[in-house]
N, C-alpha and C positions, 0 to 999 in steps of 0.2 A: 388456531387463531381466529376464532369466530369474529367476523366483522363484515362491513359492507364492501366486499371486494372479491377478487378471484381466488379460486382454489387452483392447484396445479393443472387440472384439465383446462381451465380457462386461460391460464397464463401461457400454455404451450404455443399459442398463436404468435406470441411475441418472441419466442426463443429462436435465436439464430445459431447457425453453425459456428464453430470456433474460427473457421477461416474468414469470417466476416469481421474479425477484430484486428485485421491488419497483421502486424508483426508480433502481436501479443503472444507470449508463450503460454502453454497450458497451465503452468504453475502460476503465472501472473494472472491469467484469467480466473483461476480458482480463487486467488487472493482477492481480486476485485469482487467476485461473486459473494464471498463471505463478508466483505466490507459493506456491500449493498444490503445483505441480509441483516447485519448488525444495525445499520442505520434505520432500516425499515422497522425493526423490532423496537428500537428506542422511540421512534416517532409513533408507532402504534401504542406504546405505553403512555406517551404524552396525550395522545388522542383519547385513550380510555380514562385517564385522570380528568381530562376536560369534560368528557361525557358524564362522569360521576358528578362533577361540580354542577354542570348545567341540568342534569337529570334530577338533582335534588331541589332545583328551583322551579323547573318548568316541566310540563307534561312530556314524557318520553316520545309520544307519537309526534308531537310538534317538533321536538328537537330532531327526530329522525327525518321528518319531511324536509327541513332546511338542509340538513346534512346530505340527504339523498339527491337534492337538486344539484349540489356541487359535484357529487359523485357521478351522476348521470351525464352532466356536461363533460366531465373528464372522459367518460366512456365513449360518448359521441365523437369527441375530437380524436380519440385513439382509433376508433372504428373508421372514421373518415380518412385517416392517414394510412390505413392498412391496405393490403392488396385487395383490389376490387371495390374499395370504398364502402360507403354506407349501404349501397344496393346489395353487395355481397353479404354484409354483416346482417342485414335484415332477413335474408333468405334462409328459411329453416324448413326441415321436413317434420319437425315436431313442435308446431306452434303452441299447442296446449301445454306440453311439458315445459317448454321454455318460459311461458308466462307463469306457470306454476313455480318454477325455480325463482323467478323474480319475487313472487308473493312470499315464498318461504323465507328468502333471505331478508326481505324488508321487515317481515314479522319478527324474525330472529333478532334483528338490530334493535327493535323496540324493546324486546325482552332483555337484551344485553344492557341497554341504558338503564332500564328499570332495576336490573340486578345490581349494577354498580352502585346505584343510588340507595338501594334498600339493604343489600347484603354486604357490599364492599368490594374493592378491587381484588384483594388477595383471595378471599373465599370464592368469588366469581371465577377468577382465572383458574383456581384449583379445580373447580367443577368442569370448566371448559376443556381442561386437559384430557378429559375422557373422550373427546371428539373422535380420534382414530379408532377407539374401541367400539363406539356406536356405529361408525362407518363400516367397520369390518363385520359387525353383527348384521346390519341392514343389507350389506352386499350379499350375504348368504341368502337372505329371504327374497330380496328384490331382484338382484342380478343373477342369482343362482350360482354364485362363486363357490368353489370347493375350498374348504379350509381344513388344514391338517391339525393334528393334536397340539402342535406348538402354539398356533394362533388361538385355538380354542382355550388353551391354558391361559394365554395372555388376556383374552377377553374376560375370562372368569376372574383372574387376579385384578384386572382393571375395575370390574364392577364391585369387587370387594373393597377396593380403594375408595370408590365413590360412597359406599355405605359407611365407611370409616369417617369420611369427610362430613357426610350428612349427620352423623351422630344421632341415631334415632331417639336417644334419651336426652337430647339437647333442648327440648321444649320448643318455644316459639321461634327461636332463631333457626332451628332445624326446619321448621315448616316453611320459612322464607326461602330456603335453598331450592325449593321446587322450581323457582323462577330460573336460575341458571341451568338446572337440569333440563328443563323444558327447552331452553335456548340451545343447549348443546345437542339435544335430540333433533330439533328442527334443522339445525345446521347440518347434522348428519344426513337427514333426508335430502337436503339441498345438494350435498356432495354426491350422494348416490344417484340422484336424478341427473346431475351434471354428467356423471359417468355414463348414464343411460343414453342421453341425447348425443354425447360425444362420439357414439358409434357411427353416426351419419352426419351430424352437423359439425361445422368448423368450430374451433375454439373461440375465434373472434365473434362468431354468431352467439355463442353461449355468453360470452362476456358482455356483448351488447344488450342482450335481453336481461342480464343480471341488473344492469343499471336502468334501462328504459322501462321495463315492465314494473320494476319496484318503484320507480319514481312516479309513474302514472297511478299506481295503486295507492301509495301513501298520500298523494295529492288529493285523492277523492275523500280521504278520511281526515287528514291533518288539519284542514281549516276549521273543523268542528272543535279542535283543541287550541285554536289560535290564542296566543297570549303575548301581550306586548312586552318586549324585552326592556329591562333597564338599560340606559345608554351604555354603561360599561360592559354589559353582558353581550352586546353586539360584537365587541372585541373578542370575547370568549367564543362566540359562535363562529366568527371568522377564523379563529385559530383552529376550531374543530373541523371546519371545512378544508382548510389548508393542510392540516395534518392527515385528514382522511384521504386527500388526493395524493399528497407527496409520499405517504407511506406505501401506497399501492404502486406508485411510480418506481420507488426503490425496490420493491419486491419484484416487479416485472423485470427490472434491470438485473436482479439477482438470478432470475430464471434464464437469462440470456447466457449465463456462465455456468450455472449449476443445475443438476438434476433435482427432481422433487425429493428423492430419497436423501439428498445432501442438505436440502433446505429444511424439511419438516422437523427433524430432531432439534434444530437450532431455535425453532419458534418457541420451544418450552422455556427459553430464557425470558420470555415475556412474563411468565409466572413469577420469576425471581424479581424482575424490575417492578412489576405490579405490587408485589409484597413490600418491597422497599418503600415505594411511594405511599402505599396504603398505611404503613406503620408511621413513617416519618412526617407525612403531610396531613393525612386524615385521621391519625390516631387509632388506626385499627389494631386489634389484638389478634395475634396468630395463636390459635388453640393447638394443643398437642394433636388432637384428632385431625385438624386441617393439615398440619405439617406431615404427619405420618401418612395420611391418606393421599396427599398430593405426591409424595415420593413414590408410593405404590402405583398410582395412576400414571405418572410420568414414565416410570420404568416400563410398565406394561405397554404404554403408547409408543414409546421409542422402539421397543422390541417388535410391536405389530407393524410399524412403518418399515423397519429394517427387513422383517420377514417377507412383507409384501414385495419389496424391491428384489429380494433374492428369487422369489417365485416368478416374478415378472421377467427377470433376466434369463432364468432357465427356460421359460416358455418362449422367449424371443430367440434363444439359441436353437431350440428344437425346430422352430419355424424356418430359420435361416439355413438349417442343415440340408444339403442337397439330398435328393432321394437316392436310395441305394440301387 
C-alpha cells in the first residue's frame, strides 16, 4: 500500500498489548482490528481516487506538498503524545538514514500521484502489488537476509507477473508503466531502510522522520510548482488531507489489535476497490494482461508475506528457547 505513511516497522510504536483493551476478548480484539483495516483500505482508496483527480489538474509535486503538510502535522501530534514526547522522537542514531527515508517516501508519493493521473488507478495498484516482492529482493542485498527456495520462487513468480502487467508489446501505454514500477521500487527501498534503522531507533522516531523530513524536503521544491486552485478544488484538497490522515489513524488502530502478517494480505483489497472505482468513475479499461498479471503478483506477494512471518516466528522461538 504505497502511500505517505507508516509501514509495519513504523506502526509498532503504537501497538499495545491486548491487556490494555480492558475486558475485550481476543476474538473481539481481532474483529475490531479487521474492521479498522477495512476502514483504512476504503479511505485509502478514496484518497487515491482524489489524488488521481487532483493530479490530472495540478502538478503532482504541488499536490504532494500540501498533502504532506497535513501528514507532517499528524505525525508531530502523534509523536508529542507518545512516550518521551517530541524530544524522544527526534533522537536518532541514524540521522542520515532517517532523512533518506523521508526523502524516499516523499519522492515516491509524487510518483504515485503522477501514476494515478497518467496510468490510472487500477493499473497503478496492480504494479504496486509487487511491493513485498521488491522488499524481499532488496532485503537479501541490503540487509543480508537469507531466503530459501520457496521465497526465491515467489520472487521469480512475482516478477513474471509484473512483466505480464507491463505487456512489453503494449506500445506507448506500456512505457508509461515505468512510473508505477519506479514508485514501487522506491517504496521498497524505503521499507528496507526502515528495517535497517529499526535495529537501533524506536519506531516512533522512524515515524517522526517519515513526516518531518519529507515535509521539509518537499517544501523546498513545491513552491516552484505553485498553482492556484480553483475554489472548488480546495474542497478536494481538503478531502485529500483528511483522508490521508484518517486512513493512517485507522491503520495505526488496526496494528493495536493485529500483527503485520495479519494486516498485510488484506491490503490487497485496495487493488480490488481501486479497480472498481477506476472502471466505474474514471472509465478505465482492465486488460487481460493486467488482470492475469495482478493475480500472479498478488498471489506471490501474499505467499511472501506469509512465509516471512513463518520464518520470523521460528527465529523467535529459537531465541526464546532456554540453553541446554
